[in-house]
C-alpha positions as a Markdown table, in Angstrom:
| # | Residue | x | y | z |
|---|---|---|---|---|
| 1 | Ser | -4.5 | -15.5 | 5.9 |
| 2 | Glu | -4.9 | -11.8 | 6.8 |
| 3 | Tyr | -3.7 | -8.9 | 4.6 |
| 4 | His | -3.4 | -5.1 | 4.9 |
| 5 | Leu | -1.8 | -2.8 | 2.4 |
| 6 | Met | -1.3 | 1.0 | 3.0 |
| 7 | Ile | 0.3 | 3.5 | 0.7 |
| 8 | Phe | 1.5 | 6.9 | 2.0 |
| 9 | Ser | 2.7 | 10.1 | 0.3 |
| 10 | Arg | 6.1 | 11.6 | 1.1 |
| 11 | Trp | 4.3 | 13.9 | 3.6 |
| 12 | Gly | 2.8 | 10.9 | 5.5 |
| 13 | Asp | -0.8 | 11.2 | 4.1 |
| 14 | Lys | -2.4 | 7.8 | 3.6 |
| 15 | Val | -3.5 | 7.7 | 0.0 |
| 16 | Phe | -4.6 | 4.1 | -0.2 |
| 17 | Asp | -5.7 | 1.5 | 2.3 |
| 18 | Thr | -7.1 | -2.0 | 1.7 |
| 19 | Arg | -7.5 | -5.4 | 3.3 |
| 20 | Asp | -8.6 | -7.0 | 0.0 |
| 21 | Val | -5.6 | -8.7 | -1.7 |
| 22 | Asn | -7.4 | -8.4 | -5.0 |
| 23 | Gln | -7.9 | -4.6 | -4.8 |
| 24 | Leu | -5.2 | -2.7 | -6.7 |
| 25 | Trp | -4.2 | 1.0 | -6.2 |
| 26 | Asp | -5.0 | 3.0 | -9.4 |
| 27 | Gly | -2.6 | 5.9 | -8.5 |
| 28 | Ser | -5.4 | 8.2 | -7.3 |
| 29 | Tyr | -6.4 | 9.8 | -4.0 |
| 30 | Lys | -9.9 | 11.2 | -3.4 |
| 31 | Gly | -10.7 | 10.9 | -7.1 |
| 32 | Gln | -7.7 | 12.8 | -8.3 |
| 33 | Met | -4.5 | 11.3 | -9.9 |
| 34 | Cys | -1.6 | 11.5 | -7.5 |
| 35 | Asp | 1.5 | 13.5 | -8.4 |
| 36 | Asn | 4.6 | 11.8 | -9.8 |
| 37 | Gly | 7.0 | 11.0 | -7.0 |
| 38 | Val | 7.9 | 8.5 | -4.3 |
| 39 | Tyr | 5.3 | 6.8 | -2.2 |
| 40 | Met | 5.9 | 4.4 | 0.7 |
| 41 | Tyr | 4.0 | 1.1 | 1.1 |
| 42 | Val | 3.4 | -1.0 | 4.1 |
| 43 | Ile | 2.1 | -4.5 | 3.9 |
| 44 | Glu | 1.1 | -6.5 | 6.9 |
| 45 | Tyr | 0.0 | -10.1 | 6.5 |
| 46 | Arg | -0.3 | -13.4 | 8.2 |
| 47 | Ser | 1.2 | -16.4 | 6.6 |
| 48 | Ala | -1.3 | -19.3 | 6.3 |
| 49 | Ala | 1.5 | -21.8 | 6.3 |
| 50 | Thr | 3.4 | -20.6 | 9.4 |
| 51 | Arg | 0.6 | -18.6 | 11.0 |
| 52 | Met | 3.1 | -15.9 | 11.7 |
| 53 | Asn | 2.5 | -12.1 | 11.2 |
| 54 | Lys | 4.8 | -10.6 | 8.5 |
| 55 | Phe | 5.6 | -6.9 | 7.9 |
| 56 | Leu | 7.0 | -5.5 | 4.6 |
| 57 | Lys | 7.7 | -1.9 | 3.7 |
| 58 | Gly | 9.3 | -0.1 | 0.8 |
| 59 | Asn | 9.0 | 2.6 | -1.8 |
| 60 | Ile | 7.2 | 3.0 | -5.1 |
| 61 | Thr | 8.1 | 5.6 | -7.7 |
| 62 | Met | 5.2 | 6.8 | -9.7 |
| 63 | Phe | 5.6 | 8.5 | -13.0 |
| 64 | Arg | 3.5 | 8.7 | -16.2 |
């Protein structure tokens, strides 16, 4: 199956992008920890069982 995860700041800046399902976002962007707040995620993947493309999106709230 195919997989693509993108995370965006509230201003639309892409802060994370991966096609590796095992790669996790550590909350940083360009070597600096991101500010607390709401981030949007977009996941695109292809189901191996149905061979159909799927699209998910939502919000993540980061706080430490």
